[in-house]
C-alpha angles and dihedrals in degrees: 000000000000112000118255115260109247099178117050140158139192133044121354146203109197120195123198133221112323106185096186097312100134092161091061091046091052091053091052094047091048092053091048092050097043092049094048090237093134095069110115092345132126116232113211125192115204102210140257101099095157138068136021099043123079104256121026090160092061091045093056093043091049092053092046090051091045091052090055092054095037108035093184089080128113137166143194133218123260128203092262091053095050094043089051091052089051091049090053091050091242097115129042118257121239116250104257108036140029109243088185091060090045090054093050096044106035113014104080088247096160092093091056091054091046094047091055093043095248131137112260113267092002099125094181092053091048092050091051091052096044115102115236090230090059092046092051091046093053095044092051095052110122120224094232143012122209129214128175089255104024145040116209114207129151103240108007145253131290124242088215094073134047119262093241094051092051092044090055091050090051093049090050095044088233115201096162095104096046134261106008107246091200088072103027112032117104089193092059092050090070099029127107119256120261114282091245095051109130092197143040112268113227119198148164123195101088116075120243123168092227134015107280123211113197130173096281101357140073119195116203112170102110097151104052081202094285129128097232094058127079129239118236135209121191122208114213138233086013093060090220122149130216119198126203093232106080092201093059106134095217132007099227134202112193118217129184117270092251092059126080109265111226125198112246115201122210120252091224137016 
């Protein structure tokens, strides 16, 4: 399998947390294709492909197939994806806590077992049912992707460390200090970027009803993994949102009150 691109440039289509909702993903990809927005544009997936939603297996397969037809596609790992890999024994555990146990006990993992036709909590059965292509895809996911204007990371960055130190840890998939907050911390998902950040930090992980554009942050997780919520895709540099529900009256991007509020028109009615 071709390695994921970790340094990209140019126009973008950024897609938030999927959590097994292949139907929502298909609606986004159809809108992108029908509107010719895929031409010469990188597509970036922000992590959390597994758990909660009905068909994680189809989500991963759909992205793999999409990558083959649209090579300018990349993706990053989310906390659910890393915890799953630890549960399977494919990735090392951090020192102080078992991410594998966390995945089994708290991460709504039953839909992942069901999607792959495995008995719930039977790791051996799940491993036997899991396609090697999917295993390789998940294990190769980087923790971040850089762009001249953006950094894509699942949860966010801390203001307590410099940008460059955190960037290096992300590039190295560093587990030496424990559970990586850049993938797991809910606090970071709504926090500002470090003062020395040279780029806007774009994340999923923390639920927001609409894409939020803050001073140096963009928040993208508009599903939370649940059926009633809509998946979002953000076109950059246009700052135009696409929603998975085609009857959505307006594709919104929420900005803070102290920013100018622009009107964002839907791509389809």
